[in-house]
C-alpha positions in Angstrom: 10.5 -69.7 -29.7 14.2 -69.2 -30.4 13.6 -65.7 -31.8 11.6 -64.8 -28.8 14.4 -66.0 -26.5 17.0 -64.0 -28.5 14.8 -60.9 -28.3 14.4 -61.3 -24.6 18.2 -61.8 -24.3 18.9 -58.7 -26.4 16.5 -56.6 -24.4 17.8 -57.8 -21.1 21.3 -57.0 -22.2 20.5 -53.6 -23.5 22.4 -51.7 -20.8 25.4 -54.1 -21.1 25.2 -53.6 -24.9 25.4 -49.9 -24.5 28.6 -50.3 -22.5 30.2 -52.5 -25.1 28.9 -51.4 -28.5 28.5 -47.7 -28.6 32.2 -46.9 -28.4 33.1 -49.8 -30.7 30.8 -48.5 -33.4 32.2 -44.9 -32.9 35.7 -46.1 -33.2 35.2 -47.1 -36.8 33.9 -45.0 -39.6 34.3 -45.4 -43.4 37.2 -43.0 -43.7 39.0 -43.9 -40.4 42.1 -46.0 -40.7 42.9 -48.8 -38.3 46.1 -47.4 -36.6 47.9 -47.7 -33.3 45.7 -45.2 -31.6 42.5 -47.0 -32.7 43.8 -50.4 -31.4 44.8 -48.8 -28.2 41.3 -47.4 -27.6 39.8 -50.8 -28.4 42.2 -52.4 -25.9 41.1 -50.1 -23.2 37.4 -50.8 -24.0 37.9 -54.5 -23.8 39.7 -54.3 -20.5 37.0 -52.1 -18.9 34.4 -54.6 -20.1 35.5 -57.0 -17.3 37.1 -59.5 -19.8 40.3 -59.3 -17.8 43.7 -58.1 -18.9 45.0 -61.5 -20.2 41.9 -62.1 -22.3 41.9 -58.6 -23.6 45.6 -58.9 -24.6 45.0 -62.1 -26.4 42.1 -60.7 -28.4 44.1 -57.6 -29.2 47.0 -59.7 -30.5 44.6 -61.4 -32.9 43.1 -58.1 -34.0 46.5 -56.6 -34.5 47.5 -59.5 -36.8 44.4 -59.0 -38.8 44.5 -55.2 -38.7 45.5 -54.7 -42.4 42.4 -56.6 -43.5 40.0 -54.8 -41.2 38.3 -51.7 -42.5 34.8 -51.4 -41.0 33.0 -51.9 -37.7 31.3 -54.9 -39.1 34.6 -56.6 -39.9 35.9 -55.7 -36.4 32.8 -57.3 -34.8 33.3 -60.5 -36.8 36.8 -60.9 -35.6 35.8 -60.0 -32.0 33.0 -62.6 -32.1 35.4 -65.3 -33.3 37.9 -64.4 -30.5 35.2 -64.1 -27.8 33.8 -67.5 -28.7 37.3 -69.0 -27.9 36.9 -67.9 -24.3 34.1 -70.5 -23.7 34.7 -74.2 -23.1 33.1 -76.2 -26.0 29.4 -76.8 -25.3 28.9 -80.5 -24.7 25.8 -82.3 -25.7 24.2 -83.8 -22.6 24.3 -87.4 -23.7 24.8 -88.8 -20.2 21.9 -90.7 -18.6 21.1 -88.6 -15.6 20.9 -90.2 -12.2 17.5 -90.4 -10.6 17.4 -88.4 -8.5 19.8 -85.9 -10.2 21.3 -83.9 -7.4 22.5 -80.3 -7.8 24.2 -78.4 -5.0 23.8 -74.7 -5.5 26.5 -72.4 -4.0 27.4 -68.7 -4.0 27.7 -65.8 -1.6 24.6 -64.1 -0.2 23.1 -61.4 -2.4 24.0 -62.9 -5.8 20.4 -64.1 -6.5 21.2 -67.7 -5.6 17.9 -68.6 -4.0 15.9 -66.9 -6.8 17.9 -68.7 -9.4 17.4 -72.0 -7.7 13.6 -71.3 -7.5 13.5 -70.4 -11.2 15.4 -73.6 -12.1 12.8 -75.6 -10.1 9.9 -73.9 -11.9 11.5 -74.7 -15.3 11.8 -78.3 -14.5 8.3 -78.7 -13.0 6.9 -77.1 -16.1 8.6 -79.8 -18.1 6.7 -82.4 -16.0 9.6 -83.4 -13.7 9.3 -84.0 -10.0 11.5 -81.6 -8.1 12.6 -81.5 -4.5 14.3 -78.5 -2.8 16.5 -78.9 0.2 17.0 -75.8 2.5 20.6 -76.4 3.7 21.2 -72.7 4.4 20.1 -73.1 8.0 21.9 -70.1 9.2 19.3 -67.6 8.0 15.6 -68.1 8.8 14.9 -65.7 5.9 16.6 -68.0 3.4 14.4 -71.0 4.5 11.3 -68.9 4.2 12.2 -67.5 0.8 13.0 -71.0 -0.5 9.7 -72.3 0.8 7.9 -69.6 -1.2 9.7 -70.7 -4.4 9.0 -74.3 -3.6 5.3 -73.6 -3.4 5.4 -71.6 -6.6 7.2 -74.4 -8.4 4.9 -77.1 -6.9 8.1 -78.8 -5.6 8.6 -80.9 -2.6 10.5 -79.2 0.3 12.8 -80.5 3.0 13.9 -78.2 5.8 15.1 -78.4 9.4 14.9 -75.8 12.1 17.1 -72.7 11.9 20.6 -73.4 13.0 20.4 -77.2 12.3 23.3 -79.0 10.7 23.2 -78.2 7.0 24.8 -81.5 6.1 21.9 -83.3 7.8 19.4 -81.4 5.8 21.2 -82.3 2.6 21.3 -86.0 3.6 17.6 -86.0 4.4 16.7 -84.2 1.2 18.5 -86.8 -1.0 17.1 -89.7 1.0 13.6 -88.3 0.7 14.1 -87.8 -3.1 15.3 -91.3 -3.6 12.2 -92.7 -1.7 9.7 -90.5 -3.6 11.0 -91.0 -7.1 12.1 -87.4 -7.5 13.8 -86.4 -10.8 15.7 -83.3 -9.6 17.0 -82.3 -6.2 18.2 -78.7 -5.7 20.2 -78.1 -2.5 20.5 -74.5 -1.3 23.6 -73.7 0.8 24.8 -70.8 2.8 26.8 -68.0 1.3 28.0 -66.7 4.6 28.0 -68.2 8.1 27.1 -66.3 11.3 29.4 -68.4 13.4 33.1 -69.1 13.6 32.8 -72.1 11.2 34.6 -71.9 7.9 32.1 -71.7 5.0 34.2 -73.8 2.6 34.6 -76.6 5.2 30.9 -76.5 5.8 30.2 -76.9 2.0 32.7 -79.8 1.8 30.8 -81.5 4.7 27.5 -81.0 2.9 29.0 -82.5 -0.2 30.3 -85.6 1.7 27.0 -86.1 3.4 25.1 -86.3 0.1 27.6 -88.8 -1.3 27.1 -91.0 1.8 23.4 -91.0 1.1 23.6 -91.5 -2.7 27.0 -92.4 -4.2 28.1 -89.8 -6.7 25.9 -87.1 -5.3 25.9 -84.2 -5.9 26.0 -84.7 -9.6 26.4 -81.0 -10.3 27.8 -78.1 -8.3 26.3 -74.9 -9.7 27.7 -71.6 -8.5 25.6 -68.4 -8.8 27.5 -65.2 -9.5 26.4 -61.6 -9.6 27.6 -60.0 -12.8 27.5 -56.5 -11.4 30.4 -57.4 -9.0 32.8 -57.7 -12.0 36.2 -59.2 -11.3 35.2 -59.8 -7.7 32.8 -62.5 -9.0 35.8 -64.2 -10.6 37.7 -64.2 -7.3 34.6 -65.7 -5.6 34.4 -68.4 -8.2 38.0 -69.3 -7.8 37.7 -69.8 -4.1 34.6 -71.9 -4.3 36.0 -74.0 -7.2 39.1 -74.7 -5.1 37.0 -75.9 -2.3 34.2 -77.9 -3.9 35.1 -78.3 -7.6 32.4 -76.4 -9.4 30.8 -78.0 -12.5 28.8 -75.1 -13.9 28.1 -71.4 -13.4 25.0 -69.2 -13.4 25.5 -65.5 -13.9 22.7 -63.2 -12.7 21.9 -59.5 -13.0 23.1 -59.0 -16.6 20.1 -56.8 -17.2 21.7 -54.1 -15.0 24.8 -52.1 -15.6 27.0 -55.2 -15.5 29.8 -55.5 -18.0 29.2 -58.6 -20.2 32.9 -59.4 -20.4 32.7 -61.0 -16.9 30.9 -64.0 -18.5 33.8 -64.7 -20.7 36.3 -64.0 -18.0 34.8 -66.6 -15.6 34.3 -69.3 -18.3 37.9 -69.0 -19.7 39.7 -68.6 -16.3 38.1 -71.6 -14.7 37.3 -73.6 -17.9 33.8 -74.3 -16.5 30.7 -74.0 -18.6 28.2 -71.2 -18.0 24.9 -73.0 -17.7 22.5 -70.1 -17.1 22.4 -66.3 -17.4 19.8 -64.0 -15.7 18.7 -61.1 -17.8 15.5 -60.1 -16.0 12.9 -60.9 -13.3 10.7 -63.4 -15.1 11.2 -67.2 -15.3 12.0 -66.8 -19.1 14.7 -64.3 -18.2 16.8 -67.1 -16.7 18.1 -68.5 -19.9 20.1 -71.5 -20.8 23.5 -70.1 -21.9 24.6 -70.4 -25.4 27.9 -68.6 -26.2 27.2 -67.7 -29.8 23.7 -66.3 -29.0 25.1 -64.3 -26.1 27.8 -62.8 -28.2 25.4 -62.0 -31.0 23.1 -60.3 -28.6 25.9 -58.2 -27.2 27.5 -57.1 -30.6 24.7 -57.1 -33.2 
């Protein structure tokens, strides 16, 4: 199973791997010395991979210090892997007893794959035998409610919605209340990524968050933001805004199977010090993978 997941990850990241590895391999040959020009080329490659300037500089500093001991591409990759791993917060074992229901508020701008990611998470949990409820708190788009209902049916999950234009906070409250009454294990609350009114999106999200806490103290237990990897550094800017408003607890990064640059995963994790929980590397349910930093870096650089 682990090998199959790694194969899927590697396949899904094939375009991203081409962006990162081809030039790195070409930079080093058996008779090529590691000199200033070589390190400068590598620095440019790292920066253009969406790692960000600060991360790239820190990695280059480590590589420069080790330069006299590096002779081959394989040695370079080993140091790169070690430095890239440092970008990710330590992965914590989930030893906490989850609340029942466990409430996850899913946020992100429209077009990032937020609703699809939420639907896939729901399916993963129902396949594990858990009872899932989805709350359609993006009431500003009828299409969002309809799309979410389709995913709810696919996942055999309960579904709570109000009419289009209803108060999103009321939907979230009702969803948590229903989940508590029905013995639901996991609640996934979808939220708007853009408002078609003069209301401020961040204030609306704060209101939704407060509403859930009123219904169930401590809810939401997670705030998961979905980011589109193909938007590069713009994804980081989005995450910073949302984090400031609602205090994100985890990140899902989608569309890594396209021409996204994989460095954005490290950039987001290191800048915000928030764990990446999922990455999307394709269309199927299996292609939404639980993120593991070492496996991700191996898939990019091996």
